[in-house]
Backbone bond lengths (Angstrom), bond angles and torsions (degrees), N, CA, C in turn:
res aa  C-N    CA-C-N  psi(-1)  N-CA   C-N-CA  omega(-1)  CA-C   N-CA-C  phi
1 M - - - 1.445 - - 1.530 108.21 -
2 K 1.285 116.32 129.23 1.459 121.10 -177.85 1.520 111.09 -84.44
3 T 1.314 114.84 147.20 1.454 120.61 176.34 1.531 109.57 -83.47
4 T 1.320 115.41 168.55 1.461 121.23 177.46 1.523 109.97 -60.51
5 R 1.317 116.80 -41.07 1.467 122.24 -179.57 1.529 110.39 -62.09
6 Q 1.320 117.39 -42.42 1.470 120.97 179.15 1.524 110.83 -63.63
7 H 1.338 116.82 -44.10 1.469 119.98 177.98 1.527 110.68 -59.87
8 L 1.338 116.51 -44.30 1.461 120.29 -179.13 1.521 112.15 -63.41
9 I 1.311 117.10 -46.73 1.463 120.62 -177.77 1.518 110.68 -63.01
10 E 1.336 117.05 -40.96 1.462 119.86 177.94 1.527 110.97 -63.05
11 A 1.339 117.28 -42.85 1.466 120.59 179.95 1.525 110.87 -65.73
12 L 1.307 117.42 -41.71 1.463 120.74 179.95 1.528 111.59 -66.94
13 R 1.317 117.31 -36.88 1.478 120.42 177.57 1.522 111.52 -67.48
14 R 1.343 116.78 -27.36 1.472 120.07 176.55 1.517 111.36 -78.39
15 G 1.341 117.15 -6.45 1.452 120.92 178.64 1.514 114.44 89.34
16 E 1.304 117.94 14.79 1.458 121.32 -179.80 1.519 110.59 -80.91
17 A 1.321 116.06 144.85 1.463 121.14 169.84 1.521 106.58 -87.49
18 V 1.317 117.10 140.10 1.461 121.34 -172.52 1.525 110.07 -111.71
19 I 1.329 115.71 127.84 1.459 123.21 169.24 1.525 104.61 -111.41
20 A 1.338 116.07 121.45 1.460 121.03 -169.82 1.523 113.43 -53.20
21 S 1.327 118.07 -47.45 1.462 120.11 -176.11 1.527 112.22 -66.81
22 H 1.347 117.74 -41.11 1.471 120.72 179.22 1.526 110.69 -70.16
23 F 1.318 115.84 -42.09 1.463 120.24 -178.79 1.527 111.24 -64.97
24 A 1.339 116.67 -37.39 1.463 120.49 179.45 1.526 111.09 -61.96
25 G 1.329 116.50 -40.74 1.459 119.56 179.04 1.518 112.63 -66.42
26 V 1.329 116.90 -38.75 1.465 120.77 -179.94 1.521 110.95 -70.39
27 A 1.338 116.36 -42.77 1.462 120.83 -176.52 1.527 112.63 -81.14
28 G 1.319 117.26 -15.78 1.454 120.92 179.37 1.518 113.22 77.22
29 V 1.324 116.38 33.60 1.465 121.87 178.12 1.520 108.48 -127.07
30 S 1.318 117.04 175.15 1.463 119.60 -178.50 1.526 111.28 -80.37
31 R 1.325 115.61 153.04 1.457 121.48 179.04 1.516 110.66 -64.20
32 Q 1.337 116.78 -36.94 1.453 120.68 -179.89 1.519 111.32 -64.58
33 A 1.336 117.34 -38.92 1.462 120.68 178.86 1.525 110.64 -64.68
34 V 1.333 116.77 -40.51 1.464 120.89 178.28 1.525 109.85 -64.61
35 H 1.322 116.92 -45.41 1.462 120.66 -178.91 1.525 111.18 -63.51
36 M 1.324 117.88 -41.54 1.469 120.97 179.10 1.526 111.23 -61.76
37 E 1.320 116.72 -42.26 1.461 120.01 179.12 1.525 111.26 -68.04
38 L 1.335 116.62 -37.47 1.460 119.94 177.26 1.527 111.63 -64.33
39 V 1.315 116.99 -39.07 1.465 120.42 177.85 1.522 110.21 -64.93
40 K 1.332 117.59 -40.57 1.471 120.92 177.27 1.530 110.53 -62.31
41 L 1.334 116.41 -42.02 1.460 119.99 179.20 1.527 110.91 -69.04
42 E 1.339 116.95 -31.94 1.463 120.06 177.52 1.533 110.38 -67.68
43 R 1.321 116.83 -41.25 1.464 120.31 177.59 1.524 111.47 -63.11
44 A 1.332 116.79 -31.66 1.465 120.98 178.36 1.525 111.49 -78.57
45 G 1.346 116.98 -10.11 1.455 121.15 178.89 1.516 114.30 87.30
46 A 1.324 117.11 15.02 1.457 120.76 -177.23 1.524 112.73 -87.00
47 V 1.332 118.25 -34.25 1.470 121.75 -178.11 1.520 110.28 -127.63
48 V 1.327 115.27 160.75 1.462 122.09 175.10 1.518 108.93 -134.68
49 R 1.328 115.44 153.54 1.464 120.50 175.08 1.512 108.40 -84.56
50 R 1.308 116.02 135.30 1.461 120.62 175.59 1.513 108.20 -87.15
51 R 1.294 116.17 128.94 1.463 121.03 -178.95 1.522 111.48 -89.25
52 D 1.309 117.22 -25.64 1.465 120.45 179.85 1.524 109.58 -92.00
53 G 1.272 116.79 154.80 1.460 120.34 175.34 1.516 112.30 80.86
54 V 1.318 116.55 -132.88 1.462 123.21 -172.75 1.525 110.70 -73.55
55 R 1.301 115.35 138.17 1.466 120.56 179.67 1.529 109.87 -70.93
56 G 1.332 116.66 133.48 1.462 121.56 176.35 1.507 114.29 79.87
57 E 1.306 117.39 24.60 1.464 120.07 -179.56 1.526 109.34 -93.23
58 W 1.311 116.43 135.19 1.460 123.72 -179.30 1.518 109.01 -118.37
59 A 1.307 116.99 142.81 1.465 121.01 179.72 1.527 109.62 -136.03
60 L 1.306 115.28 158.20 1.457 121.97 179.85 1.519 109.79 -69.77
61 A 1.330 116.87 128.36 1.466 121.78 179.42 1.518 110.56 -103.67
62 S 1.318 116.88 -42.39 1.451 121.15 -176.65 1.523 109.84 -141.89
63 P 1.334 117.52 107.76 1.463 119.32 179.35 1.529 112.87 -62.65
64 E 1.336 117.07 -27.06 1.463 120.29 -179.37 1.528 111.45 -69.40
65 A 1.331 116.97 -25.72 1.463 120.95 -178.06 1.523 113.02 -81.45
66 L 1.337 116.81 -13.32 1.466 119.18 176.81 1.519 108.99 -67.06
67 P 1.320 117.56 139.38 1.462 118.99 178.27 1.519 110.91 -64.53
68 A 1.327 115.96 140.10 1.460 120.07 179.67 1.521 110.46 -69.54
69 V 1.308 116.28 -38.36 1.453 121.21 -179.74 1.521 107.98 -114.81
70 A 1.311 115.24 121.19 1.460 120.24 -178.33 1.524 111.37 -101.06
71 E 1.319 116.78 13.59 1.452 120.35 -179.20 1.521 110.35 -73.88
72 R 1.295 115.99 148.60 1.464 118.65 174.61 1.519 108.71 -85.56
73 T 1.304 116.15 149.81 1.454 120.63 -179.09 1.518 108.75 -81.26
74 V 1.320 115.58 139.10 1.451 121.65 -179.70 1.522 108.14 -88.38
75 V 1.292 115.83 126.00 1.455 121.29 179.98 1.521 108.25 -100.57
76 E 1.317 115.38 127.12 1.459 119.74 179.42 1.528 109.88 -71.62
77 K 1.318 115.77 143.94 1.450 121.13 179.15 1.532 108.44 -72.62
78 P 1.331 117.75 129.85 1.463 118.81 -179.02 1.524 111.53 -68.63
79 Q 1.319 115.54 157.18 1.455 120.59 177.74 1.518 110.20 -62.99
80 R 1.297 115.53 145.11 1.456 120.63 178.68 1.523 108.88 -73.61
81 E 1.313 116.16 127.71 1.452 121.04 -179.15 1.517 109.58 -120.54
82 T 1.326 114.51 148.97 1.456 118.58 174.76 1.510 108.43 -94.86
83 G 1.298 116.16 162.31 1.456 120.37 177.89 1.518 111.06 -64.62
84 N 1.308 117.01 161.73 1.454 122.30 -176.63 1.525 111.89 -59.21
85 A 1.330 117.66 -49.71 1.456 121.26 -177.83 1.520 110.82 -65.98
86 A 1.313 116.52 -41.11 1.462 119.98 179.75 1.517 110.97 -66.75
87 A 1.322 118.08 -39.12 1.458 121.53 179.77 1.522 110.93 -65.01
88 E 1.334 117.09 -40.29 1.456 120.62 178.09 1.528 111.11 -64.84
89 L 1.318 116.62 -40.76 1.458 120.77 179.53 1.526 110.81 -65.56
90 L 1.327 117.16 -44.82 1.458 120.53 178.46 1.530 110.94 -63.01
91 A 1.324 117.92 -40.53 1.462 121.48 179.45 1.525 110.99 -66.33
92 F 1.330 117.69 -36.94 1.459 121.73 -179.74 1.521 110.70 -60.49
93 F 1.336 116.87 -42.09 1.451 120.77 -179.34 1.525 112.95 -90.04
94 G 1.323 117.46 0.09 1.469 120.96 178.13 1.523 112.95 72.67
95 I 1.311 116.38 30.41 1.469 120.75 -178.75 1.520 108.79 -98.89
96 R 1.330 115.30 129.42 1.460 119.82 175.38 1.520 109.07 -94.08
97 L 1.310 115.75 146.95 1.453 121.20 -179.69 1.521 109.86 -70.27
98 A 1.327 117.03 127.73 1.465 121.63 -179.09 1.519 109.65 -90.73
99 H 1.309 116.72 128.64 1.467 122.12 176.71 1.525 107.29 -102.19
100 I 1.319 115.24 84.80 1.463 120.90 -177.82 1.521 109.42 -126.15
101 Q 1.324 115.01 159.02 1.452 120.64 173.94 1.521 108.47 -82.79
102 L 1.311 116.50 132.56 1.450 119.86 178.41 1.525 109.48 -80.43
103 P 1.327 116.22 149.87 1.472 118.03 -179.26 1.521 111.38 -65.72
104 A 1.307 115.10 147.74 1.458 120.70 -178.33 1.528 111.90 -89.67
105 R 1.325 117.35 -15.71 1.455 120.61 -178.44 1.517 110.20 -111.19
106 R 1.302 114.58 152.23 1.449 119.88 175.90 1.521 107.56 -125.04
107 H 1.313 116.20 127.37 1.460 120.92 -177.34 1.518 109.71 -100.08
108 F 1.318 115.02 136.30 1.459 121.27 179.50 1.520 109.16 -116.99
109 R 1.327 114.67 147.55 1.465 118.49 169.85 1.513 106.96 -78.32
110 S 1.307 117.14 164.01 1.463 120.02 -175.33 1.526 112.50 -63.29
111 D 1.331 118.14 -26.22 1.468 118.96 179.67 1.523 111.69 -90.53
112 E 1.356 119.48 -1.93 1.460 123.18 179.93 1.512 113.91 -107.47
113 V 1.306 119.92 5.06 1.452 122.75 -175.59 1.533 108.81 -65.53
114 P 1.372 116.10 125.69 1.462 118.06 -179.54 1.528 111.79 -68.13
115 A 1.304 115.46 152.23 1.461 121.04 -176.90 1.504 111.54 -74.58
């Protein structure tokens, strides 16, 4: 699945002028996401806003300023940590934190069935 940034860079490399609202509908992303990426590319000097013609139209200004890699960086999930007080309590009793999957079902006795 392509990101909004990847869709934009591909369209700009093809020489298309981008209008955020129209481009969002074609790419299947939100208009705000397209506009945010366009502003980032404008700050990098890659695109400029056209003042003449259609309102909100963006065009490629410098192909060299476009990022070579439009991939998003993968962030590793941080290790699961317990709270300070809980960690101290577990350490006091010598209990290690168990990384297990919890059961998905809950069994009730016949006299415990919720109403």
